[in-house]
C-alpha angles and dihedrals in degrees: 000000000000092000091053091051091050092050091050090049091051091051091051091050092049092050091049091050092049090049091050091049093052091057100034141026140268119245127204134169130208131176117245120257089033112161121260109268094033110146109239096181143326095261098177092051092046090051090054097249123153123237110288092009093103092061094041093052093041099242105200144148120259112232115248132195094279134035112275096199089216133091140186118247108234094209103044101022090230123145107240136186107250102180142001115312113210112179092194091054093046102042109005110202094343115123129231098028102215123173118203112218130184118214118201123208121185135208091061103021111238134164125213126188120222124192114206116193115202108208122211126248126189097262099132124072120213115268132197125218090247136014091231135028124197121212130183119205125178118233121247095348089072104080124215110267093043112144126218117193117232130196107247124221125259132220122203091212123086137226118011090349089064097044104112130201122192131215130183126213111255114285134156093211103047141044138170130251121190117193125188124196130168091232102045102022117214122354121188121202134186106221122206108225099177133024116263128242112202092194091057100041114004095180129031117201114197134171119226111203124195117198123189126216098246127120106267095022124227127211140205129193140205127190117232114207109193117191117197112223136192127256119319098128105178122070126198116270131207119214089231131034093208128032122193122203132178119207129176115242092237093059111136124242113272094034112148108239102177140337115224126202126195126182131210121200091207121094134231121007090347088068097047105107132201124190130221134177132222126189115231100176138040097021094210093059098083094108095051098075137039130191126207105238093215106035100031093231114153113208134182113254100167140040123278123216119185091198091060104034123004099175133042126190117200132182117211120199122202110199125186125215096239126125103281098017117233127211136211123198140207138166127238117200112197116195115199112220116215120240127184097264100131121078118214116270123222122197128184106221097177134010124188108194148196099042117210112240090233093053113140123249112270095036110152110236102173143359118224136189121207126190141160122204092212121092136232116005089346089064098043106106131201118198135195141159127248122234093034094221147093091005133049141182127247122189111231100172140345104309094356125108138177123219104219136180113257102171136034117269129227115191092194089060099038119009097181135021126212101208122188122200108205127196129190128184127216097248127118109269093024119230122217138202133186137195121199122217127190110212113186118198117225119220129248124187100261101132125074120214112269124203120223089236131028091213126031120199113206126186118203131174118232121251090038117163118267108259095026114148112247103178144330120243123198131190123188123219113183092201119100137238113354092351090062098038106109128202123191132215139168108250112210093185092179093305115142136194121227121215109250092006143066130288114294096029130095132205120239093198102035093070096212097098127184120000128178120242090239089069089066105035140019134192127219108246095221108031100031091232110161113213137172120253093200139007112284121233117207090201089058100035130019103167128021118189121185141144129251116208124208114201125183125216097242128121107275096022119232125205143194132198136215128188118232120201109196114195116195113216117216122246125193095255099131126075120215114275121215120232125211112265119260121230121249138159092271099038098045104198124340116192140169125232108251118188095355094129097270133082093220136043144179127266111233130212137167130219130179122234110255094031108156124245115278097032110142111236101175142341124231110216123196138160133202120213090213122085139232118002091354090062097046105111133202128190125220132182107234100174135063096034123205126028105343128167093256138056136187127228108245096227104008098057091219114151109213138165115274091200140353113301122236137174092268089073091070131235095288138027122201113205125192110202124190120207114201133180126216097243127122106275096021120232125207147185130202131220129193116218120191112201117194116207111216140175116265092257093050090047089052090052091049089048091052092050089048091050091051092050091047092050092051091050092049090051092055091045092052092047101043109023132066116251118239121242092261094051095048092076092055099043093121094052091047093056092051092050091046092053094049093045092048093055093045093046094052092051094047092045092054092049093047094048092048094048093044093052093050110031114006116103089220097061118201092221125034129186121223144119118310129028122340112272126206117206116199126196131198141154093276098049141284136277138178128241119197105175120107095219128076118259135189119228115194124199110190130197110182112307097337119088135197125187129206114204116209119194131196111237119246096225128137116261114275122249118267115271143098115312120241107260096203091066094066119093117251116262090230090060094074120112110262112196122163136169119226 
């Protein structure tokens, strides 16, 4: 139980220490001249880091303006001495000597401030301005108790190590007197204890020893050479022992600082005074000032800098020209007054770029350090960022700032920011500094590809070559690199193409059914070039509508769609096709030979001798699968040429008599009719029409047979086919006409068959060797049918249909013998249809 309480107490103390560290700073001390590798402190442990966390989070020191001589161990997280630490070099006489260090810790980024105090050791011995000092003292006239100022030694150390004590080698004539005042500091005097006798001892050689207060103590010596002179018993005197002068640090060279005046009560050459100057502190300031040896004017000969030295102490000697010469002494204290001559300085200690465009607000972009070497108001610095958005400054510690994100970024709008950190001090006039930062913005995939058009309309001619380019599609993605690299594809998405229709429809009669758009076209994935996979057929496809998808290569990928409407333009690639003739009162029954051993046949028609001009004998019907001008047909009579008894309607296809028919025209006329379209080049088809010229009675019989066949066909059409919208309104009348025609046709058919079998020269049934052959006659010609089973022959004109039923006769087989040749149809009577 006690161990658990102790562990809980330790955890509380650690948390408190970590909390204190997050709001304050860590302090260490190390003696100067410590060896490299000396452990200053366990920084990682004092910052509350776990073992190994310092290396993982890259615990390191941030470089400052001057070398810190310490480093952080990456493995242990300890603060180590990396090079020689010299407190006098780092801080001079300043006490305490504290170095401000910044420690950077990543993931997350944090800054800790460490104060390292370099403690002094006694590593500097006292030194005097000169190894030897010469003094001249008149005999006798110099009374015992006379005091002669000496330049004391100096020690670069501080504190007790710089506390000096002086001793003089044994002498009966001289002693030392050390005086300390708050205003003047230490003053060392050589005191004459006994009057001098030049004849006894002309020169006194003494050793002045300075010992510091260190352990162990160090010493420095200076030889005093005292020459005994003859009588000049009055030395020059200044009206003040200490003069104080203030001078601005920007004073120009040659500026008069002070004019000193010393008086000597002697007369003659013993009262002629010359001035000289000696530097007390700092020792390296001898070239800054100059004194006129005659007038005593002290002028500035060097540059002053308050930030380096703010106080000078001078000793001025006034020496007469007597024999021996006598000297008077005074001190001049020059205080350098600060002016605003140093602009602020801005350093970037850490920069984390590029910044992702989706970075959250408050993200630290850079760490900055700002300082001004001036003091007071001149050294008080105000910082800000220009432009004011999207970044801002946050003060983290005295002189330290963080550049943080204040507004959302958009790389497509601004891909890089030129940020300027500006600093201004409080002097008059104020001085400014600026530091430019370039902050690039890294891209994220936040823009989908966008096509230039939502809908593309593409025109393509049919029968194009496979692989022909149809169009070029382009989608823009403002992202960069892979996020802006677009690939294209045809997206079927369940959309089909119907044969002979538009996309999304299917033909019930074409038989090809549903086909994806990708079977017709393809798109290049990189360039967006749309090309055809196969030749297009206008008769199969008029309009193809599909979508093209553009997808970028980002993570996650974004996409955009565009609709493509492909219109196929018709070419004249289909010749006219002839349709079977439709029965009418003038044409009787036109039929095609089906299964008679030939792929083509002759259209038959009947005309009576004496028929007047203009009587329609037959009508040639043809269609063209093309459209528009390519499907506009015209009919021309090719044979016979010249003035024949028949003519053809140019656009109707109706064959009519050109004049009255007579017996001179012969029993039969063979017409060759050409059907042409208006395409370029024009395509055509030919039809052969055989017109039999009959007597009026024969023509009447053929007309009756034609009417019977037509009535039978109409009956089947009414019973088995759907009526069109126009025939539905006359259904009652049709049934009446059908009934009347059926009765009349049956009667006429019986009469015709009976008469033909008994008396007509062209018998309907002939006996002969081989299978029984049925020969049928009508107004449009005759044909033979040799099969023993019944067949249905349909001649269609548009939507209406009429059927002619042909039956095999049930007669006994004929006797053997040669068949009658005149009962066979003429070879020239076959249908001749060709496509050009």
